[in-house]
C-alpha atoms as one frame of an Amber mdcrd trajectory, in Angstrom:
protein
  18.951  36.777  76.129  16.783  35.946  79.185  14.622  32.845  79.385  11.518
  35.064  79.422  12.545  36.714  76.141  13.324  33.308  74.614   9.898  32.016
  75.569   8.259  35.142  74.121  10.036  34.603  70.788   9.283  30.880  70.721
   5.530  31.278  71.355   4.629  32.814  67.948   6.814  30.242  66.149   5.070
  27.386  67.952   1.658  28.904  67.201   2.473  29.146  63.480   3.752  25.574
  63.459   0.600  24.264  65.135  -1.584  26.302  62.762   0.196  24.769  59.775
  -0.284  21.283  61.192  -3.976  21.885  61.811  -4.360  23.138  58.228  -2.703
  19.891  57.064  -5.241  17.913  59.093  -8.164  19.842  57.604  -6.858  19.464
  54.047  -6.236  15.770  54.691  -9.822  15.331  55.860 -11.113  17.089  52.718
  -8.994  14.929  50.375 -10.078  11.779  52.208 -13.741  12.775  51.894 -13.351
  13.185  48.123 -11.685   9.751  47.889 -14.515   8.161  49.881 -17.130   9.632
  47.529 -15.202   8.503  44.425 -14.780   5.011  45.883 -18.523   4.660  46.403
 -19.223   5.974  42.895 -16.907   3.484  41.156 -17.317  -0.241  40.725 -17.666
  -3.094  38.230 -21.460  -2.686  38.072 -21.087   0.518  35.960 -23.844   2.384
  37.796 -24.466   5.963  36.749 -23.473   8.897  38.934 -27.093   9.986  39.417
 -28.180   6.444  40.351 -25.522   6.122  43.043 -26.278   9.549  44.497 -29.998
   8.812  44.550 -29.358   5.455  46.209 -27.275   7.190  48.900 -29.760   9.996
  49.552 -33.083   8.289  48.815 -32.473   4.533  48.954 -36.171   3.703  48.700
 -36.584   5.404  45.325 -34.099   3.316  43.322 -34.504  -0.215  42.060 -33.583
  -2.998  44.520 -30.490  -4.065  42.569 -28.943  -0.595  42.709 -29.777  -0.300
  46.402 -28.111  -3.641  47.175 -24.984  -2.763  45.172 -24.573   0.630  46.859
 -25.554  -0.222  50.437 -24.595  -3.893  50.763 -21.446  -4.025  48.613 -19.854
  -0.640  47.923 -20.569   1.097  51.231 -19.180  -1.749  53.416 -16.103  -1.963
  51.167 -15.424   1.764  51.472 -15.960   1.835  55.231 -13.760  -1.237  55.657
 -11.026   0.469  53.633 -11.226   3.435  56.015 -11.063   1.224  59.098  -8.251
  -1.021  57.853  -6.170   1.922  56.638  -6.667   3.717  59.942  -5.821   0.657
  62.016  -2.663  -0.260  60.101  -1.376   3.328  59.971  -1.947   3.943  63.682
  -0.331   0.585  64.473   2.618   1.535  62.266   3.145   4.884  64.002   2.986
   3.265  67.423   5.365   0.457  66.410   7.916   2.800  64.854   7.802   4.988
  67.967   8.228   2.352  70.655  10.922   0.532  68.651  12.640   3.670  67.296
  12.830   1.902  63.946  11.613   3.376  60.636  11.063  -0.111  59.176   8.778
  -1.310  61.963   5.195  -2.090  60.993   2.633  -4.828  61.649   3.595  -6.403
  58.315   7.381  -6.362  58.725   7.209  -7.729  62.278   5.213 -10.812  61.373
   1.700 -10.130  62.667   0.153 -10.078  59.186   2.056 -13.219  58.165   0.754
 -14.965  61.271  -2.817 -13.959  60.432  -2.304 -15.366  56.940  -1.063 -18.641
  58.390  -4.108 -18.958  60.644  -6.483 -18.285  57.778  -4.593 -20.765  55.548
  -4.904 -23.526  58.142  -8.636 -22.862  58.497  -9.114 -23.039  54.721  -6.955
 -26.169  54.428  -8.729 -28.088  57.183 -12.211 -26.894  56.284 -13.032 -26.413
  59.962 -16.037 -24.257  60.847 -17.276 -22.660  64.031 -20.557 -24.236  65.148
 -22.858 -21.193  65.387 -21.051 -18.613  63.244 -19.349 -20.422  60.348 -18.685
 -17.124  58.513 -16.380 -16.138  61.391 -14.166 -19.243  61.117 -11.422 -17.838
  58.877 -11.344 -14.375  60.512 -11.240 -15.989  63.956  -8.359 -18.260  62.912
  -6.478 -15.258  61.513  -7.125 -13.274  64.684  -5.987 -16.060  67.000  -2.841
 -16.697  64.957  -1.908 -12.998  64.961  -2.455 -12.915  68.715  -0.211 -15.972
  69.091   2.516 -14.243  67.074   2.316 -11.170  69.288   2.502 -13.386  72.378
   5.590 -15.081  70.917   7.347 -11.764  70.293   6.283 -10.501  73.719   7.609
 -13.636  75.409  11.033 -13.295  73.845  11.183  -9.552  74.485  10.127  -9.873
  78.119  13.003 -12.229  78.880  15.352  -9.388  77.878  13.578  -6.527  79.598
  11.348  -5.452  76.657  14.261  -3.744  74.920  13.510  -2.376  71.457  16.380
  -4.305  69.859  15.087  -7.654  71.115  11.525  -6.812  70.031  12.688  -6.021
  66.493  14.752  -9.216  66.222  11.931 -11.323  67.661   9.488  -9.732  65.212
  11.710 -10.465  62.213  12.155 -14.066  63.361   8.373 -14.353  63.753   7.886
 -13.005  60.225  10.153 -15.670  58.714   8.604 -18.395  60.875   5.027 -17.747
  59.802   5.948 -17.127  56.185   7.598 -20.561  56.189   4.532 -22.115  57.793
   2.361 -20.423  55.170   4.494 -21.983  52.441   4.161 -25.398  54.083   0.368
 -25.128  54.185   0.272 -24.085  50.534   2.505 -27.023  49.611   0.140 -29.459
  51.342  -3.041 -27.971  49.864  -4.920 -29.379  46.901  -5.086 -27.089  43.828
  -8.608 -25.803  44.521  -7.813 -25.200  48.203  -4.542 -23.532  47.256  -6.460
 -21.116  45.052  -8.715 -20.142  47.974  -5.701 -19.661  50.261  -3.884 -17.450
  47.760  -7.017 -15.377  47.159  -7.315 -14.740  50.913  -3.638 -13.867  51.203
  -3.946 -11.390  48.332  -6.352  -9.350  50.435  -9.738  -8.173  49.231 -12.331
  -5.675  50.410 -15.026  -7.827  48.795 -15.153  -9.746  52.077 -16.488  -6.645
  53.846 -20.030  -6.714  55.243 -21.980  -4.779  57.827 -21.533  -7.653  60.298
 -17.719  -7.738  60.167 -17.588  -3.936  59.903 -19.086  -3.724  63.383 -16.426
  -6.074  64.768 -13.485  -4.331  63.095 -14.888  -0.892  63.933 -15.288  -1.776
  67.609 -11.692  -3.022  67.821 -10.303   0.074  66.080 -12.292   2.530  68.199
 -11.421   0.825  71.489  -7.705   0.574  70.651  -7.439   4.205  69.544  -9.313
   5.315  72.655  -6.788   3.372  74.749  -3.897   5.021  72.853  -5.043   8.618
  73.338  -3.967   8.990  77.007  -0.428   7.885  76.063   0.158  10.275  73.164
   2.361  12.596  75.209   4.374   9.624  76.484   4.926   8.426  72.920   6.107
  11.910  71.946   8.505  11.884  74.889   9.768   8.438  73.885  10.999   9.875
  70.577  13.618  11.770  72.604  15.082   8.470  73.808  14.409   6.040  76.648
  16.552   7.870  79.201  15.006  11.292  78.622  11.503   9.847  78.589  12.182
   8.073  81.889  13.605  11.283  83.342  10.256  13.067  82.899   8.285  10.243
  84.483   7.503   7.826  81.620   7.533   4.157  82.566   9.163   3.049  79.304
   8.878  -0.700  79.865   5.197  -0.527  80.821   4.458   1.801  77.900   6.059
  -0.605  75.423   4.030  -3.523  76.771   0.746  -1.606  76.504   1.414  -0.200
  73.031   2.648  -3.559  71.792  -0.596  -5.226  72.926  -2.719  -2.525  71.269
  -0.744  -2.799  68.019  -1.260  -6.555  67.962  -4.993  -6.130  68.538  -5.285
  -3.428  65.868  -3.430  -5.555  63.331  -5.426  -8.680  64.039  -8.705  -6.794
  63.802  -7.674  -5.094  60.568  -6.498  -8.118  58.581  -8.841 -10.775  59.976
 -11.628  -9.994  57.499  -9.805  -8.571  54.467  -6.606 -10.612  54.306  -2.964
  -9.587  54.325  -2.393  -5.904  53.509   1.182  -4.695  53.156   2.939  -1.322
  52.990   0.092   0.760  54.478   1.386   0.422  58.042   4.919   1.180  56.849
   4.437   4.050  54.384   1.479   5.993  55.825   3.259   6.920  59.093   6.250
   8.301  57.183   4.067  10.414  54.893   2.218  11.798  57.919   5.496  12.447
  59.735   6.796  14.458  56.766   3.653  16.614  56.843   3.160  17.309  60.556
   6.266  16.219  62.473   6.649  14.067  65.555   4.018  15.451  67.933   1.849
  12.355  68.414  -1.247  14.470  69.149  -1.142  15.589  65.506   0.859  12.737
  63.969  -1.545   9.985  65.052  -4.707  11.470  63.467  -2.730  12.537  60.383
  -1.374   9.004  60.001  -4.880   7.583  60.435  -6.182   9.801  57.623  -3.152
   8.999  55.461  -3.642   5.267  55.923  -7.354   5.604  55.139  -6.466   7.668
  52.045  -3.983   5.046  50.820  -6.543   2.271  51.284  -9.420   4.126  49.610
  -7.107   5.224  46.808  -6.008   1.615  46.344  -9.657   0.554  46.369 -10.451
   3.021  43.571  -7.476   1.871  41.509  -8.356  -1.791  42.062 -11.674  -1.140
  40.313 -10.228   0.956  37.486  -7.219  -1.171  36.476  -9.390  -3.836  34.879
 -12.940  -2.526  34.237 -15.586  -5.042  35.216 -13.384  -6.764  37.816 -11.732
  -5.874  41.110  -7.992  -6.488  41.483  -6.959  -7.750  44.975  -6.185  -4.666
  47.010  -2.895  -5.867  48.508  -1.443  -5.943  44.973  -2.450  -2.319  44.481
  -1.145  -1.171  47.877   2.212  -2.763  47.066   2.327  -1.125  43.630   1.587
   2.353  44.999   3.457   1.782  48.257   6.852   0.959  46.769   7.223   4.286
  44.861   6.194   6.155  48.019   8.829   4.249  49.963  11.523   5.056  47.403
  10.485   8.714  47.495  10.766   8.748  51.274  14.238   7.212  51.059  15.380
   9.799  48.508  13.961  12.699  50.536  15.301  11.417  53.839  18.125  13.281
  55.513  21.154  11.789  57.191  20.447  11.073  60.852  16.716  11.472  60.312
  13.915   9.141  59.395
């Protein structure tokens, strides 16, 4: 069979595959939209369906209490869930790709633990920023996560930014900052310890329009910086040597993606606390649905991560009516079964 005939036969197959992936993206967007609406409709205030809809469409016609609940509490929480889920899932895809490791994620490589340590120190010391005291804990979490990424980068750079060294350095960083977290908790007074644990649990209740703008800016800028490298990330899945053979600067790509992942993680967890499993599970679910082409995988993973977070947000309000369960507990509860399912469905030699 000639190469021309082979290409002619492959074209329809590729077109069908891309059509199926695009359908998956459209269906994913529809499911996510439904979850967003349900998340806004639910909450401990027990508002009626009609009241919430009226507050969304005609905010001036409802009573001030309903307007505040919908626009100042529920809407920021839902939008923050979308942003955090997107950031962690995109970071997870990028991490798993550059490290060629299915267990890589911002949580398993220590960035989230470092953010928790920074926040714990800020709570323990009671320090506040002079002009923006509400930014003290998020800023401490952000700086600590950045320090962890710099630590991993420093170790990896001494060995040529190899994926093996980056994974080992990340695991060591995870244990280091988890130990430091434990030390801070040991030194804290009971009331301070309670505040530290509440932050570490993770909660969307900390969301506001002010910190939404900060997190949203970080997520948008990082994703925009990732887009030009999507084809390079796809090539990297074939292996370092093959990627280098078609012109990919593997070492430079790893440095850039690593920096963006660190920034995404820090921006995601700085305001809502430590969130686990989303950055690990969402990329695998998306990969099962649309494959390895990063042009499709990245947006699918972003929607999957946002779906997991909004779904967890809904469950956190339904588990105990009248209260909101910390969202990291819910993501762990729903994330573990997903992870077991992925393990059972995995094939030998494949992720």
